[in-house]
N, CA, C, O and the ligand as a Tripos MOL2 file, in Angstrom:
@<TRIPOS>MOLECULE
protein
  289   287    73     0     0
PROTEIN
NO_CHARGES

@<TRIPOS>ATOM
      1 N         -41.0950    8.4430    2.4580 N.3       1 MET1
      2 CA        -42.5490    8.0690    1.7140 C.3       1 MET1
      3 C         -42.1340    7.5840    0.3120 C.2       1 MET1
      4 O         -41.2000    8.0680   -0.3270 O.2       1 MET1
      5 N         -42.8980    6.6140   -0.0840 N.am      2 VAL2
      6 CA        -42.6030    6.1320   -1.2700 C.3       2 VAL2
      7 C         -43.9710    5.7860   -1.9930 C.2       2 VAL2
      8 O         -44.8780    5.3260   -1.3000 O.2       2 VAL2
      9 N         -44.1570    5.9730   -3.2790 N.am      3 ALA3
     10 CA        -45.4520    5.6780   -3.9670 C.3       3 ALA3
     11 C         -45.6010    4.1850   -4.2120 C.2       3 ALA3
     12 O         -44.6880    3.4420   -4.5720 O.2       3 ALA3
     13 N         -46.8000    3.8530   -3.9850 N.am      4 CYS4
     14 CA        -47.0820    2.3530   -4.1510 C.3       4 CYS4
     15 C         -47.3350    2.1030   -5.7180 C.2       4 CYS4
     16 O         -48.1050    2.8340   -6.3420 O.2       4 CYS4
     17 N         -46.6940    1.1040   -6.2860 N.am      5 PRO5
     18 CA        -46.6210    0.8680   -7.7350 C.3       5 PRO5
     19 C         -48.0310    0.4610   -8.1970 C.2       5 PRO5
     20 O         -48.4490    0.6040   -9.3460 O.2       5 PRO5
     21 N         -48.6940   -0.0490   -7.1890 N.am      6 LYS6
     22 CA        -50.1140   -0.6820   -7.4370 C.3       6 LYS6
     23 C         -51.2200    0.5500   -7.5630 C.2       6 LYS6
     24 O         -51.8870    0.7790   -8.5720 O.2       6 LYS6
     25 N         -51.2610    1.2000   -6.4720 N.am      7 CYS7
     26 CA        -52.3920    2.0590   -6.3820 C.3       7 CYS7
     27 C         -51.9170    3.5810   -6.3320 C.2       7 CYS7
     28 O         -52.7130    4.5180   -6.2740 O.2       7 CYS7
     29 N         -50.5690    3.7200   -6.3610 N.am      8 ALA8
     30 CA        -49.9870    5.2830   -6.4360 C.3       8 ALA8
     31 C         -50.2150    5.9210   -5.0550 C.2       8 ALA8
     32 O         -49.8870    7.0870   -4.8360 O.2       8 ALA8
     33 N         -50.7480    5.1820   -4.1900 N.am      9 GLY9
     34 CA        -50.7880    5.7470   -2.7760 C.3       9 GLY9
     35 C         -49.4200    6.0080   -2.1530 C.2       9 GLY9
     36 O         -48.3890    5.4600   -2.5440 O.2       9 GLY9
     37 N         -49.4880    6.8650   -1.1770 N.am     10 TRP10
     38 CA        -48.0970    7.0340   -0.5320 C.3      10 TRP10
     39 C         -48.0280    6.1750    0.7260 C.2      10 TRP10
     40 O         -48.9510    6.0280    1.5270 O.2      10 TRP10
     41 N         -46.7090    5.5780    0.8040 N.am     11 ILE11
     42 CA        -46.4880    4.4590    1.8400 C.3      11 ILE11
     43 C         -45.5120    5.1880    2.7920 C.2      11 ILE11
     44 O         -44.4750    5.7100    2.3830 O.2      11 ILE11
     45 N         -45.8860    5.1930    4.0260 N.am     12 ASP12
     46 CA        -45.0530    5.8390    5.0150 C.3      12 ASP12
     47 C         -43.8300    4.7780    5.4430 C.2      12 ASP12
     48 O         -43.9780    3.9390    6.3310 O.2      12 ASP12
     49 N         -42.7360    4.9300    4.7580 N.am     13 VAL13
     50 CA        -41.6340    4.0200    5.0460 C.3      13 VAL13
     51 C         -40.3610    4.9000    5.0470 C.2      13 VAL13
     52 O         -40.1250    5.8020    4.2440 O.2      13 VAL13
     53 N         -39.6210    4.5200    6.0160 N.am     14 ASP14
     54 CA        -38.3660    5.2290    6.1570 C.3      14 ASP14
     55 C         -37.2300    4.5800    5.3320 C.2      14 ASP14
     56 O         -36.9030    3.4150    5.5540 O.2      14 ASP14
     57 N         -36.6450    5.3060    4.4090 N.am     15 GLU15
     58 CA        -35.7310    4.8460    3.4680 C.3      15 GLU15
     59 C         -34.4720    4.0670    4.1940 C.2      15 GLU15
     60 O         -33.7930    3.2050    3.6360 O.2      15 GLU15
     61 N         -34.3110    4.4830    5.3890 N.am     16 GLU16
     62 CA        -33.1010    4.0190    6.0420 C.3      16 GLU16
     63 C         -33.4220    2.7950    6.7770 C.2      16 GLU16
     64 O         -32.5090    2.1530    7.2970 O.2      16 GLU16
     65 N         -34.7990    2.3680    6.8750 N.am     17 ASP17
     66 CA        -35.2450    1.2780    7.6550 C.3      17 ASP17
     67 C         -35.3640    0.0200    6.7680 C.2      17 ASP17
     68 O         -35.5960   -1.0920    7.2440 O.2      17 ASP17
     69 N         -35.2010    0.2460    5.5250 N.am     18 VAL18
     70 CA        -35.5510   -0.9040    4.5280 C.3      18 VAL18
     71 C         -34.2710   -1.2600    3.7530 C.2      18 VAL18
     72 O         -33.4050   -0.4200    3.5070 O.2      18 VAL18
     73 N         -34.2010   -2.4940    3.3960 N.am     19 ASP19
     74 CA        -33.0370   -2.8540    2.5670 C.3      19 ASP19
     75 C         -33.6130   -3.5080    1.2870 C.2      19 ASP19
     76 O         -34.7640   -3.9380    1.2120 O.2      19 ASP19
     77 N         -32.7520   -3.5380    0.3430 N.am     20 GLU20
     78 CA        -33.2430   -4.1010   -1.0070 C.3      20 GLU20
     79 C         -33.5400   -5.6320   -0.7270 C.2      20 GLU20
     80 O         -32.8270   -6.3800   -0.0580 O.2      20 GLU20
     81 N         -34.7400   -5.9620   -1.3710 N.am     21 GLY21
     82 CA        -35.2070   -7.3810   -1.0600 C.3      21 GLY21
     83 C         -36.1930   -7.4450   -0.0290 C.2      21 GLY21
     84 O         -36.9310   -8.4260    0.0570 O.2      21 GLY21
     85 N         -36.2800   -6.3170    0.8950 N.am     22 ASP22
     86 CA        -37.3530   -6.3650    1.8280 C.3      22 ASP22
     87 C         -38.7380   -6.3340    1.3320 C.2      22 ASP22
     88 O         -39.0200   -5.7250    0.3000 O.2      22 ASP22
     89 N         -39.6780   -7.0160    2.0840 N.am     23 THR23
     90 CA        -41.1180   -6.9790    1.5440 C.3      23 THR23
     91 C         -41.7410   -6.0520    2.4570 C.2      23 THR23
     92 O         -41.2890   -5.8820    3.5890 O.2      23 THR23
     93 N         -42.8010   -5.4160    2.0010 N.am     24 LEU24
     94 CA        -43.7730   -4.6760    2.8660 C.3      24 LEU24
     95 C         -45.1070   -4.6790    2.0700 C.2      24 LEU24
     96 O         -45.2240   -5.0070    0.8900 O.2      24 LEU24
     97 N         -46.0940   -4.2590    2.9050 N.am     25 SER25
     98 CA        -47.2880   -4.1670    2.2460 C.3      25 SER25
     99 C         -47.9290   -2.7620    2.2620 C.2      25 SER25
    100 O         -47.7430   -2.0160    3.2230 O.2      25 SER25
    101 N         -48.6180   -2.4280    1.2920 N.am     26 CYS26
    102 CA        -49.2160   -1.1360    1.0880 C.3      26 CYS26
    103 C         -50.5090   -0.9140    2.0920 C.2      26 CYS26
    104 O         -51.4510   -1.6990    2.1890 O.2      26 CYS26
    105 N         -50.3740    0.1520    2.7170 N.am     27 ASP27
    106 CA        -51.5270    0.5980    3.6720 C.3      27 ASP27
    107 C         -52.8000    0.7730    2.9500 C.2      27 ASP27
    108 O         -53.8540    0.3510    3.4260 O.2      27 ASP27
    109 N         -52.7380    1.3840    1.8090 N.am     28 GLU28
    110 CA        -53.8780    1.7100    1.0470 C.3      28 GLU28
    111 C         -54.5790    0.5550    0.2870 C.2      28 GLU28
    112 O         -55.7990    0.4010    0.3380 O.2      28 GLU28
    113 N         -53.7230   -0.2750   -0.4410 N.am     29 CYS29
    114 CA        -54.4150   -1.3770   -1.2160 C.3      29 CYS29
    115 C         -53.9380   -2.7090   -0.6670 C.2      29 CYS29
    116 O         -54.3550   -3.7350   -1.2050 O.2      29 CYS29
    117 N         -53.1750   -2.7750    0.2640 N.am     30 GLY30
    118 CA        -52.7440   -4.1610    0.8020 C.3      30 GLY30
    119 C         -51.8960   -4.9410   -0.0500 C.2      30 GLY30
    120 O         -51.7120   -6.1280    0.2200 O.2      30 GLY30
    121 N         -51.2870   -4.3380   -1.1790 N.am     31 ALA31
    122 CA        -50.4720   -5.1150   -2.1300 C.3      31 ALA31
    123 C         -49.1760   -5.4930   -1.3340 C.2      31 ALA31
    124 O         -48.6720   -4.8150   -0.4380 O.2      31 ALA31
    125 N         -48.7200   -6.7070   -1.8200 N.am     32 ASP32
    126 CA        -47.3970   -7.1300   -1.2280 C.3      32 ASP32
    127 C         -46.3980   -6.4310   -2.2100 C.2      32 ASP32
    128 O         -46.4420   -6.5500   -3.4340 O.2      32 ASP32
    129 N         -45.4700   -5.6670   -1.4880 N.am     33 LEU33
    130 CA        -44.4880   -4.9430   -2.3730 C.3      33 LEU33
    131 C         -43.0710   -5.4550   -1.9100 C.2      33 LEU33
    132 O         -42.8200   -5.8510   -0.7720 O.2      33 LEU33
    133 N         -42.2180   -5.3910   -2.9180 N.am     34 ARG34
    134 CA        -40.7910   -5.7660   -2.6060 C.3      34 ARG34
    135 C         -39.8840   -4.4160   -2.8660 C.2      34 ARG34
    136 O         -40.1110   -3.6290   -3.7850 O.2      34 ARG34
    137 N         -38.9330   -4.2910   -2.0070 N.am     35 VAL35
    138 CA        -37.9490   -3.2680   -2.2850 C.3      35 VAL35
    139 C         -37.0030   -3.7170   -3.2840 C.2      35 VAL35
    140 O         -36.2860   -4.6920   -3.0610 O.2      35 VAL35
    141 N         -36.9540   -3.0840   -4.3480 N.am     36 VAL36
    142 CA        -35.9820   -3.3300   -5.3470 C.3      36 VAL36
    143 C         -34.8380   -2.3760   -5.4500 C.2      36 VAL36
    144 O         -33.8880   -2.6260   -6.1930 O.2      36 VAL36
    145 N         -34.9020   -1.2530   -4.7040 N.am     37 GLY37
    146 CA        -33.6850   -0.2990   -4.7090 C.3      37 GLY37
    147 C         -33.9220    0.5780   -3.6000 C.2      37 GLY37
    148 O         -35.0560    0.8180   -3.1860 O.2      37 GLY37
    149 N         -32.7700    1.1100   -3.0640 N.am     38 THR38
    150 CA        -32.9680    2.0630   -1.9440 C.3      38 THR38
    151 C         -32.5270    3.3540   -2.1570 C.2      38 THR38
    152 O         -32.7550    4.2530   -1.3480 O.2      38 THR38
    153 N         -31.8280    3.5380   -3.3270 N.am     39 ASP39
    154 CA        -31.3320    4.9060   -3.5850 C.3      39 ASP39
    155 C         -31.5520    5.3090   -5.0130 C.2      39 ASP39
    156 O         -30.6100    5.2130   -5.8000 O.2      39 ASP39
    157 N         -32.7700    5.7720   -5.4290 N.am     40 PRO40
    158 CA        -33.8670    6.1790   -4.5060 C.3      40 PRO40
    159 C         -34.6910    4.8810   -4.1420 C.2      40 PRO40
    160 O         -34.5700    3.8440   -4.7930 O.2      40 PRO40
    161 N         -35.4420    4.9940   -3.1780 N.am     41 LEU41
    162 CA        -36.2030    3.9480   -2.7880 C.3      41 LEU41
    163 C         -37.2460    3.4430   -3.9030 C.2      41 LEU41
    164 O         -38.0670    4.2280   -4.3770 O.2      41 LEU41
    165 N         -37.1850    2.2630   -4.2510 N.am     42 GLU42
    166 CA        -38.1220    1.8510   -5.3340 C.3      42 GLU42
    167 C         -38.6920    0.5430   -4.9740 C.2      42 GLU42
    168 O         -38.0330   -0.4210   -4.5830 O.2      42 GLU42
    169 N         -40.0550    0.5850   -5.1460 N.am     43 LEU43
    170 CA        -40.8780   -0.6050   -4.7870 C.3      43 LEU43
    171 C         -41.4200   -1.3470   -6.0820 C.2      43 LEU43
    172 O         -41.6630   -0.6700   -7.0810 O.2      43 LEU43
    173 N         -41.5970   -2.5870   -6.0910 N.am     44 GLU44
    174 CA        -42.2960   -3.1650   -7.1250 C.3      44 GLU44
    175 C         -43.3620   -4.2240   -6.5080 C.2      44 GLU44
    176 O         -43.2090   -4.6290   -5.3560 O.2      44 GLU44
    177 N         -44.2720   -4.5880   -7.1830 N.am     45 SER45
    178 CA        -45.3130   -5.4210   -6.7360 C.3      45 SER45
    179 C         -44.7850   -6.8140   -6.6540 C.2      45 SER45
    180 O         -44.4250   -7.3780   -7.6870 O.2      45 SER45
    181 N         -44.7090   -7.4420   -5.4230 N.am     46 ALA46
    182 CA        -44.2790   -8.8980   -5.3700 C.3      46 ALA46
    183 C         -45.2440   -9.8040   -5.9800 C.2      46 ALA46
    184 O         -44.9710  -10.9860   -6.1860 O.2      46 ALA46
    185 N         -46.4600   -9.2340   -6.2990 N.am     47 GLU47
    186 CA        -47.3490  -10.1770   -6.8630 C.3      47 GLU47
    187 C         -47.1960  -10.4400   -8.3430 C.2      47 GLU47
    188 O         -47.4440  -11.5090   -8.9010 O.2      47 GLU47
    189 N         -46.7190   -9.2340   -8.9570 N.am     48 ASP48
    190 CA        -46.2820   -9.3790  -10.2810 C.3      48 ASP48
    191 C         -45.3750  -10.4490  -10.7390 C.2      48 ASP48
    192 O         -45.4760  -11.0230  -11.8230 O.2      48 ASP48
    193 N         -44.4190  -10.6930   -9.7720 N.am     49 LEU49
    194 CA        -43.3280  -11.4840  -10.0750 C.3      49 LEU49
    195 C         -43.8320  -12.8810  -10.1440 C.2      49 LEU49
    196 O         -43.1910  -13.6750  -10.8330 O.2      49 LEU49
    197 N         -44.8280  -13.2560   -9.5610 N.am     50 GLU50
    198 CA        -45.4130  -14.5950   -9.5370 C.3      50 GLU50
    199 C         -46.4890  -14.7690  -10.5110 C.2      50 GLU50
    200 O         -46.9990  -15.8780  -10.6710 O.2      50 GLU50
    201 N         -46.8870  -13.6870  -11.2060 N.am     51 GLU51
    202 CA        -47.9870  -13.8190  -12.1420 C.3      51 GLU51
    203 C         -47.4720  -14.4500  -13.4480 C.2      51 GLU51
    204 O         -46.4190  -14.1420  -14.0060 O.2      51 GLU51
    205 N         -48.3500  -15.3660  -13.8540 N.am     52 ASP52
    206 CA        -48.0890  -16.1490  -15.1630 C.3      52 ASP52
    207 C         -49.1930  -15.5880  -16.0550 C.2      52 ASP52
    208 O         -50.3940  -15.7960  -15.8800 O.2      52 ASP52
    209 N         -48.6630  -14.8630  -17.0150 N.am     53 GLU53
    210 CA        -49.7060  -14.4730  -17.9250 C.3      53 GLU53
    211 C         -49.6570  -15.1480  -19.2170 C.2      53 GLU53
    212 O         -48.7280  -15.0010  -20.0110 O.2      53 GLU53
    213 N         -50.7370  -15.9370  -19.4280 N.am     54 ASP54
    214 CA        -50.8950  -16.6250  -20.6930 C.3      54 ASP54
    215 C         -51.5600  -15.9060  -21.5610 C.2      54 ASP54
    216 O         -52.6690  -15.4650  -21.2600 O.2      54 ASP54
    217 N         -51.0360  -15.6880  -22.6900 N.am     55 GLU55
    218 CA        -51.8110  -14.8140  -23.7010 C.3      55 GLU55
    219 C         -52.5380  -15.7640  -24.5820 C.2      55 GLU55
    220 O         -51.8870  -16.4250  -25.3910 O.2      55 GLU55
    221 N         -53.8530  -15.8970  -24.5000 N.am     56 ASP56
    222 CA        -54.4640  -16.7810  -25.3320 C.3      56 ASP56
    223 C         -54.9410  -16.0170  -26.5080 C.2      56 ASP56
    224 O         -55.7920  -15.1320  -26.4190 O.2      56 ASP56
    225 N         -54.3920  -16.3680  -27.5750 N.am     57 ASP57
    226 CA        -54.9400  -15.8100  -28.8840 C.3      57 ASP57
    227 C         -55.9530  -16.4180  -29.4250 C.2      57 ASP57
    228 O         -55.7420  -17.4510  -30.0610 O.2      57 ASP57
    229 N         -57.1900  -15.9370  -29.2930 N.am     58 LEU58
    230 CA        -58.3330  -16.7530  -29.8390 C.3      58 LEU58
    231 C         -58.6770  -16.2410  -31.2290 C.2      58 LEU58
    232 O         -59.2210  -15.1720  -31.5060 O.2      58 LEU58
    233 N         -58.2640  -17.1940  -32.0480 N.am     59 LEU59
    234 CA        -58.5100  -16.8890  -33.5800 C.3      59 LEU59
    235 C         -59.9920  -17.1390  -33.8440 C.2      59 LEU59
    236 O         -60.4210  -18.2880  -33.7340 O.2      59 LEU59
    237 N         -60.6760  -16.2890  -34.1340 N.am     60 GLU60
    238 CA        -62.0600  -16.6260  -34.4750 C.3      60 GLU60
    239 C         -62.1850  -16.8730  -36.0560 C.2      60 GLU60
    240 O         -61.7050  -16.1060  -36.8920 O.2      60 GLU60
    241 N         -62.7660  -17.8340  -36.3000 N.am     61 ASP61
    242 CA        -63.1160  -17.8430  -37.8680 C.3      61 ASP61
    243 C         -64.2620  -16.9310  -38.1030 C.2      61 ASP61
    244 O         -65.3750  -17.1150  -37.6090 O.2      61 ASP61
    245 N         -63.9390  -15.9190  -38.8940 N.am     62 ASP62
    246 CA        -64.9230  -14.9730  -39.1950 C.3      62 ASP62
    247 C         -65.2730  -14.8840  -40.7450 C.2      62 ASP62
    248 O         -65.1780  -13.8610  -41.4230 O.2      62 ASP62
    249 N         -65.6940  -16.1350  -41.1870 N.am     63 GLU63
    250 CA        -65.9530  -16.1950  -42.5440 C.3      63 GLU63
    251 C         -67.3740  -15.7060  -42.9570 C.2      63 GLU63
    252 O         -68.3490  -16.3480  -42.5650 O.2      63 GLU63
    253 N         -67.5200  -14.6890  -43.6690 N.am     64 GLU64
    254 CA        -68.8210  -14.2360  -44.1130 C.3      64 GLU64
    255 C         -69.2460  -15.0340  -45.2850 C.2      64 GLU64
    256 O         -68.5320  -15.2860  -46.2550 O.2      64 GLU64
    257 N         -70.4640  -15.4060  -45.1100 N.am     65 GLU65
    258 CA        -71.0380  -16.1060  -46.2410 C.3      65 GLU65
    259 C         -71.2420  -15.1150  -47.5330 C.2      65 GLU65
    260 O         -71.7460  -14.0020  -47.3860 O.2      65 GLU65
    261 N         -70.9090  -15.4930  -48.5180 N.am     66 GLU66
    262 CA        -71.0790  -14.5850  -49.7450 C.3      66 GLU66
    263 C         -72.5180  -14.7160  -50.1930 C.2      66 GLU66
    264 O         -73.0590  -15.7920  -50.4460 O.2      66 GLU66
    265 N         -73.0530  -13.6010  -50.2650 N.am     67 SER67
    266 CA        -74.5140  -13.5720  -50.6750 C.3      67 SER67
    267 C         -74.5220  -13.9600  -52.2180 C.2      67 SER67
    268 O         -73.6170  -13.7140  -53.0150 O.2      67 SER67
    269 N         -75.6610  -14.5820  -52.4710 N.am     68 ASP68
    270 CA        -75.8050  -14.9740  -53.9000 C.3      68 ASP68
    271 C         -75.8620  -13.8180  -54.7720 C.2      68 ASP68
    272 O         -76.6260  -12.9100  -54.4460 O.2      68 ASP68
    273 N         -75.2220  -13.7150  -55.7550 N.am     69 GLU69
    274 CA        -75.4120  -12.5930  -56.7350 C.3      69 GLU69
    275 C         -76.6760  -12.5520  -57.4820 C.2      69 GLU69
    276 O         -77.1110  -13.5900  -57.9800 O.2      69 GLU69
    277 N         -77.2150  -11.5860  -57.5840 N.am     70 GLU70
    278 CA        -78.5180  -11.4390  -58.1760 C.3      70 GLU70
    279 C         -78.3750  -10.9780  -59.6290 C.2      70 GLU70
    280 O         -77.8920   -9.8840  -59.9180 O.2      70 GLU70
    281 N         -78.8100  -11.8460  -60.5120 N.am     71 TRP71
    282 CA        -78.6170  -11.6600  -62.1330 C.3      71 TRP71
    283 C         -79.9580  -10.9880  -62.5480 C.2      71 TRP71
    284 O         -81.0350  -11.4950  -62.2350 O.2      71 TRP71
    285 N         -79.8720   -9.9270  -63.2020 N.am     72 LYS72
    286 CA        -80.9630   -9.3110  -63.8020 C.3      72 LYS72
    287 C         -81.3230   -9.9090  -65.0730 C.2      72 LYS72
    288 O         -82.2730   -9.4640  -65.7180 O.2      72 LYS72
    289 ZN        -51.0290    0.3580   -2.7850 Zn       73 ZN73
@<TRIPOS>BOND
     1     1     2 1
     2     2     3 1
     3     3     4 2
     4     3     5 am
     5     5     6 1
     6     6     7 1
     7     7     8 2
     8     7     9 am
     9     9    10 1
    10    10    11 1
    11    11    12 2
    12    11    13 am
    13    13    14 1
    14    14    15 1
    15    15    16 2
    16    15    17 am
    17    17    18 1
    18    18    19 1
    19    19    20 2
    20    19    21 am
    21    21    22 1
    22    22    23 1
    23    23    24 2
    24    23    25 am
    25    25    26 1
    26    26    27 1
    27    27    28 2
    28    27    29 am
    29    29    30 1
    30    30    31 1
    31    31    32 2
    32    31    33 am
    33    33    34 1
    34    34    35 1
    35    35    36 2
    36    35    37 am
    37    37    38 1
    38    38    39 1
    39    39    40 2
    40    39    41 am
    41    41    42 1
    42    42    43 1
    43    43    44 2
    44    43    45 am
    45    45    46 1
    46    46    47 1
    47    47    48 2
    48    47    49 am
    49    49    50 1
    50    50    51 1
    51    51    52 2
    52    51    53 am
    53    53    54 1
    54    54    55 1
    55    55    56 2
    56    55    57 am
    57    57    58 1
    58    58    59 1
    59    59    60 2
    60    59    61 am
    61    61    62 1
    62    62    63 1
    63    63    64 2
    64    63    65 am
    65    65    66 1
    66    66    67 1
    67    67    68 2
    68    67    69 am
    69    69    70 1
    70    70    71 1
    71    71    72 2
    72    71    73 am
    73    73    74 1
    74    74    75 1
    75    75    76 2
    76    75    77 am
    77    77    78 1
    78    78    79 1
    79    79    80 2
    80    79    81 am
    81    81    82 1
    82    82    83 1
    83    83    84 2
    84    83    85 am
    85    85    86 1
    86    86    87 1
    87    87    88 2
    88    87    89 am
    89    89    90 1
    90    90    91 1
    91    91    92 2
    92    91    93 am
    93    93    94 1
    94    94    95 1
    95    95    96 2
    96    95    97 am
    97    97    98 1
    98    98    99 1
    99    99   100 2
   100    99   101 am
   101   101   102 1
   102   102   103 1
   103   103   104 2
   104   103   105 am
   105   105   106 1
   106   106   107 1
   107   107   108 2
   108   107   109 am
   109   109   110 1
   110   110   111 1
   111   111   112 2
   112   111   113 am
   113   113   114 1
   114   114   115 1
   115   115   116 2
   116   115   117 am
   117   117   118 1
   118   118   119 1
   119   119   120 2
   120   119   121 am
   121   121   122 1
   122   122   123 1
   123   123   124 2
   124   123   125 am
   125   125   126 1
   126   126   127 1
   127   127   128 2
   128   127   129 am
   129   129   130 1
   130   130   131 1
   131   131   132 2
   132   131   133 am
   133   133   134 1
   134   134   135 1
   135   135   136 2
   136   135   137 am
   137   137   138 1
   138   138   139 1
   139   139   140 2
   140   139   141 am
   141   141   142 1
   142   142   143 1
   143   143   144 2
   144   143   145 am
   145   145   146 1
   146   146   147 1
   147   147   148 2
   148   147   149 am
   149   149   150 1
   150   150   151 1
   151   151   152 2
   152   151   153 am
   153   153   154 1
   154   154   155 1
   155   155   156 2
   156   155   157 am
   157   157   158 1
   158   158   159 1
   159   159   160 2
   160   159   161 am
   161   161   162 1
   162   162   163 1
   163   163   164 2
   164   163   165 am
   165   165   166 1
   166   166   167 1
   167   167   168 2
   168   167   169 am
   169   169   170 1
   170   170   171 1
   171   171   172 2
   172   171   173 am
   173   173   174 1
   174   174   175 1
   175   175   176 2
   176   175   177 am
   177   177   178 1
   178   178   179 1
   179   179   180 2
   180   179   181 am
   181   181   182 1
   182   182   183 1
   183   183   184 2
   184   183   185 am
   185   185   186 1
   186   186   187 1
   187   187   188 2
   188   187   189 am
   189   189   190 1
   190   190   191 1
   191   191   192 2
   192   191   193 am
   193   193   194 1
   194   194   195 1
   195   195   196 2
   196   195   197 am
   197   197   198 1
   198   198   199 1
   199   199   200 2
   200   199   201 am
   201   201   202 1
   202   202   203 1
   203   203   204 2
   204   203   205 am
   205   205   206 1
   206   206   207 1
   207   207   208 2
   208   207   209 am
   209   209   210 1
   210   210   211 1
   211   211   212 2
   212   211   213 am
   213   213   214 1
   214   214   215 1
   215   215   216 2
   216   215   217 am
   217   217   218 1
   218   218   219 1
   219   219   220 2
   220   219   221 am
   221   221   222 1
   222   222   223 1
   223   223   224 2
   224   223   225 am
   225   225   226 1
   226   226   227 1
   227   227   228 2
   228   227   229 am
   229   229   230 1
   230   230   231 1
   231   231   232 2
   232   231   233 am
   233   233   234 1
   234   234   235 1
   235   235   236 2
   236   235   237 am
   237   237   238 1
   238   238   239 1
   239   239   240 2
   240   239   241 am
   241   241   242 1
   242   242   243 1
   243   243   244 2
   244   243   245 am
   245   245   246 1
   246   246   247 1
   247   247   248 2
   248   247   249 am
   249   249   250 1
   250   250   251 1
   251   251   252 2
   252   251   253 am
   253   253   254 1
   254   254   255 1
   255   255   256 2
   256   255   257 am
   257   257   258 1
   258   258   259 1
   259   259   260 2
   260   259   261 am
   261   261   262 1
   262   262   263 1
   263   263   264 2
   264   263   265 am
   265   265   266 1
   266   266   267 1
   267   267   268 2
   268   267   269 am
   269   269   270 1
   270   270   271 1
   271   271   272 2
   272   271   273 am
   273   273   274 1
   274   274   275 1
   275   275   276 2
   276   275   277 am
   277   277   278 1
   278   278   279 1
   279   279   280 2
   280   279   281 am
   281   281   282 1
   282   282   283 1
   283   283   284 2
   284   283   285 am
   285   285   286 1
   286   286   287 1
   287   287   288 2
@<TRIPOS>SUBSTRUCTURE
     1 MET1         2 RESIDUE 1 A MET
     2 VAL2         6 RESIDUE 1 A VAL
     3 ALA3        10 RESIDUE 1 A ALA
     4 CYS4        14 RESIDUE 1 A CYS
     5 PRO5        18 RESIDUE 1 A PRO
     6 LYS6        22 RESIDUE 1 A LYS
     7 CYS7        26 RESIDUE 1 A CYS
     8 ALA8        30 RESIDUE 1 A ALA
     9 GLY9        34 RESIDUE 1 A GLY
    10 TRP10       38 RESIDUE 1 A TRP
    11 ILE11       42 RESIDUE 1 A ILE
    12 ASP12       46 RESIDUE 1 A ASP
    13 VAL13       50 RESIDUE 1 A VAL
    14 ASP14       54 RESIDUE 1 A ASP
    15 GLU15       58 RESIDUE 1 A GLU
    16 GLU16       62 RESIDUE 1 A GLU
    17 ASP17       66 RESIDUE 1 A ASP
    18 VAL18       70 RESIDUE 1 A VAL
    19 ASP19       74 RESIDUE 1 A ASP
    20 GLU20       78 RESIDUE 1 A GLU
    21 GLY21       82 RESIDUE 1 A GLY
    22 ASP22       86 RESIDUE 1 A ASP
    23 THR23       90 RESIDUE 1 A THR
    24 LEU24       94 RESIDUE 1 A LEU
    25 SER25       98 RESIDUE 1 A SER
    26 CYS26      102 RESIDUE 1 A CYS
    27 ASP27      106 RESIDUE 1 A ASP
    28 GLU28      110 RESIDUE 1 A GLU
    29 CYS29      114 RESIDUE 1 A CYS
    30 GLY30      118 RESIDUE 1 A GLY
    31 ALA31      122 RESIDUE 1 A ALA
    32 ASP32      126 RESIDUE 1 A ASP
    33 LEU33      130 RESIDUE 1 A LEU
    34 ARG34      134 RESIDUE 1 A ARG
    35 VAL35      138 RESIDUE 1 A VAL
    36 VAL36      142 RESIDUE 1 A VAL
    37 GLY37      146 RESIDUE 1 A GLY
    38 THR38      150 RESIDUE 1 A THR
    39 ASP39      154 RESIDUE 1 A ASP
    40 PRO40      158 RESIDUE 1 A PRO
    41 LEU41      162 RESIDUE 1 A LEU
    42 GLU42      166 RESIDUE 1 A GLU
    43 LEU43      170 RESIDUE 1 A LEU
    44 GLU44      174 RESIDUE 1 A GLU
    45 SER45      178 RESIDUE 1 A SER
    46 ALA46      182 RESIDUE 1 A ALA
    47 GLU47      186 RESIDUE 1 A GLU
    48 ASP48      190 RESIDUE 1 A ASP
    49 LEU49      194 RESIDUE 1 A LEU
    50 GLU50      198 RESIDUE 1 A GLU
    51 GLU51      202 RESIDUE 1 A GLU
    52 ASP52      206 RESIDUE 1 A ASP
    53 GLU53      210 RESIDUE 1 A GLU
    54 ASP54      214 RESIDUE 1 A ASP
    55 GLU55      218 RESIDUE 1 A GLU
    56 ASP56      222 RESIDUE 1 A ASP
    57 ASP57      226 RESIDUE 1 A ASP
    58 LEU58      230 RESIDUE 1 A LEU
    59 LEU59      234 RESIDUE 1 A LEU
    60 GLU60      238 RESIDUE 1 A GLU
    61 ASP61      242 RESIDUE 1 A ASP
    62 ASP62      246 RESIDUE 1 A ASP
    63 GLU63      250 RESIDUE 1 A GLU
    64 GLU64      254 RESIDUE 1 A GLU
    65 GLU65      258 RESIDUE 1 A GLU
    66 GLU66      262 RESIDUE 1 A GLU
    67 SER67      266 RESIDUE 1 A SER
    68 ASP68      270 RESIDUE 1 A ASP
    69 GLU69      274 RESIDUE 1 A GLU
    70 GLU70      278 RESIDUE 1 A GLU
    71 TRP71      282 RESIDUE 1 A TRP
    72 LYS72      286 RESIDUE 1 A LYS
    73 ZN73       289 GROUP 0 **** ****
């Protein structure tokens, strides 16, 4: 048994039946997982490897208009 890195659900897999680099899918969430280690058995999401995360830093101009000073 090994925990799914995606949903933390338990996946019924025999450590002796898998090799590093094998892919399997989680019964709980259906995520594609890759075996990255067998001692101990370790899985990572195969989807994360293909993910390209572009961080768009949206700089918003937040200029406040100065209110006119009131002179007494
Ligand atoms: Zn899962």
